[in-house]
N, C-alpha and C positions, 0 to 999 in steps of 0.2 A: 413312577413320576407320572403326572397329569399335565396335560399342556392347556394352557388357557384355550378357551372356546375359539377366538378370534384366529389364534394360530393353528389349531386343528382345521378350522375351515379353511384358512389359506393354504395349508399343505394339501388338503384334499383338492382343492381347486387345481393346485400346481400339478399334481399327480393325474387329475383327469385331462389336463391340458396336454401333457406331455404324451398321453395316450392318443390324443386327436390327431388324425391324418390330414395332410393337405392333399386336396386332389392333384393327380399327377399333372404336369404342364402339358398342354395339348400339344401332340407332336404334329407338326405341320408336314403335310404332303409336299415331297419335291415338286417344284414348278414344272419339271419334265414328265413327272407322272400325271400331274393334272392335265397337261396339254396333250399326253398321250390318250388321256380318257376323251377329251374333245375330238382328238382325231377319231378315235374308235366310233364316237357318237356320229360325226360327220360322214364317216365312211357307211355307216349303217349296216345293212344286210348285204351291201354289194351285189344286189340283184343284176341279173344280165340274161341275155338272151341268145349272146354270141361273144367267141373268144375276143372278137375287134372291140367289145366294150370293156375288156379288162386290163387293167395297168397295174404297176406296182409304184409304191412311194417309199423312198428311203426314211427311216425312222431312227431317231436316237443317235448316239455318237461312240466312237471307240475312243480311247485315250490316245491311240497312234492316228488317229483320224480315219474319215470314212464313216459310213453309217453302221449302227448296231444291227440292223435288220431291214428287212422290208415287209410291208403288208399289202396285200391286194385291194383294189378298190374297183368300182365300176363307174364308167362315164354316164350311165344310164339315169341316175339319180344323185349324183355328186358333183359339184362345182370344183372343177379341176384346179382352178387358180386359186381358190380358197383353200384347199385342201393342201396344195405345196406350200402356201405361204405359212399355215399352221404347222406343216411339218417342218419347215424351216426354222420356226420359232422353237418347237419343241427340241429339235436338235441342238441347237444354240442353247437352250437351259441346260440340255444334258451335258455338253461341254463345258460350261461353266461348273455344274456340279462336279464333274471329273476333276476339273482343274482345282476347285477347292478342297477337294477331298484326298487328292493325290493318288487316285486309283489309277491302276495300271490295266492294260488289255493284252490279249494275246498278239496282237497287230495282224492277225490273219485278215486277208481280204475277205470282204462279204460280198459275193457276186449277186447280182440281181438274177433272182431264179425267173422272173417273168412270171405271168399270171394266165389262167385260162379259164373259161365258164365251165363249171362243173355241176350239175343239178341245179342250174338256175343262179348260181352264186359264184363270183370270182374268187378264185383260190390261187395261192402260190403254187407254181408248177413244181411237179417233184424234182429233185436233183437228178441230173442225167447221169445214167449207170456209166462207169468206166469201159471203156473199150478193152475186152482182154488182150493182153500182148499176143501178136502174131495174126489176130483177126482183123479183117479189113472188108 
């Protein structure tokens, strides 16, 4: 059985159209991630010449409260007030995202590790070693 020419053309178009793919919807970056990148840019290289120039800023949020972590920054080239305001906006955005998604966290308290000038850059201080039992 042969199909009329216009019906065959219509079926060919439908077949081709069904194979066409629409581009995936753009996945938008979470606001907290975008603000986190702005924080990294504002902190820059965290250049320093002394430990006194090094500070930490709390970033992110945990579902149970408190910051997700800390980043080191330097007073040498960074506006501390602007940095703290941006970090607060980033943490608030992260809290909203956590609430909207229902995420949970381990609720462990994330202590501020402090920062030190190491090789001309502010870095988070390494965690303190626990004192062995019986040693004083």
